[in-house]
N, C-alpha and C positions, 0 to 999 in steps of 0.2 A: 120588842124581840124582833119582829118582822124589819123594823128599820136597820137592827145590826144585821141581819142576814144580808140585806141589800146592800149595805155598806161594806161588807166583808166581801161580796161577790164584785161588787164594783171595783173596790181598792186592787183584789185580786187580778182583775181584767185589765185594769189600767196599768200595775206593774208589769204584766206580761206584755203588753202594747209597748210599755217603754223598753222593754229590752229587746223587742223584736225590731224596734224601730232602729237600733244600732247594733247590728248582726256581729260587726267585730268586737263589740264591747261584751256581747252576749255569749260570744265563744271565749273569750278571755275569762269572763265570770265563770263560764262551766269549767275551763280547764283550772282555774285558782281554786276551784271548789273541790275539782276532783284531786288535786294537789295538796288538799288538807290546808291551804293556805287561809283561805276564807270561809265564814260560815254565816248561817241566819242566827241574828239575836233576837232576844225575846222583846226587844223595844221596836221590832220591824225594820231594823237597819242592819247593813252588813257589818261583819266585824273580823277582825284580823285573828284568825288562830294561832298563826305563826307571827309573832312580833317581829320577826327578822325576814319578813317578806320583802321582796325586791320592793323598790320605789314606785315602780309601774304598776304594781298590784294595789299599793297604797293609794296610788293616784286614782284607779279604778274604784276602788271603795268609795272614797270620797266622792268622787263623779256621781255614782250610782246612788248614794246614799242624800245627795243634794237634790236628785231628781225625785227620790222617794219621798222625801221631805216636803217638796213642792206638792206632788200629788196628794199627800195625805192631807196637807193644808186646804187643798183645792176640794177634795171630797168632803172634809168636814165642814168647809164654810158651805157648801152646796146643800148638805143634809142637815146643818145646825148640830152637830155633834164635834167633840172636842177632838183636835187632831191626834192627840196620844191616844184616844180610843181607837182611831180609824187604825192608828199604825200598830196597837196592841193586837187588835181583832185580825189585822192582817199577818201579823207575826205568827198567831196561831196556826192559821192558814198554811203559810208558806212552810213552817216547821213540820207540820204534819204531812205535808207534801215532798220533804227533803228526801232526795235520792239516797240509794244505799251508798255508803262510804262517805256522805258528806257530813260536815260537822253542823251541829245546832247547839245553841246555848241553853241550858238548864239552870235552874236556881243552884246546882252544884257545879257549874262550870261548863266546858265545851265537852260534848258527847258525840263519837262519831256513830253515824246510823249503819 
């Protein structure tokens, strides 16, 4: 259990660092979330809430998801846990911290906070 807490903390920190390292992308992501185009999925990746989102929003989601997957794998390898576990635990944390008006994925679909 202690290992899971460490993995969650580390994954959340690293995701924050990834986003802060690219301020323009972070701003675009915040705008896309506020516009209801993008939301946090239960698998630890971003998802398109609006299937008709502009191409640049889709490209942003793809880029951030690629970075997240790389970080999940790096954390998993370092801690000897499966990458999907790191992603799932991070997703729980990120979804819990979603801002008002942002979309999160639930078992029944997208839900606005």
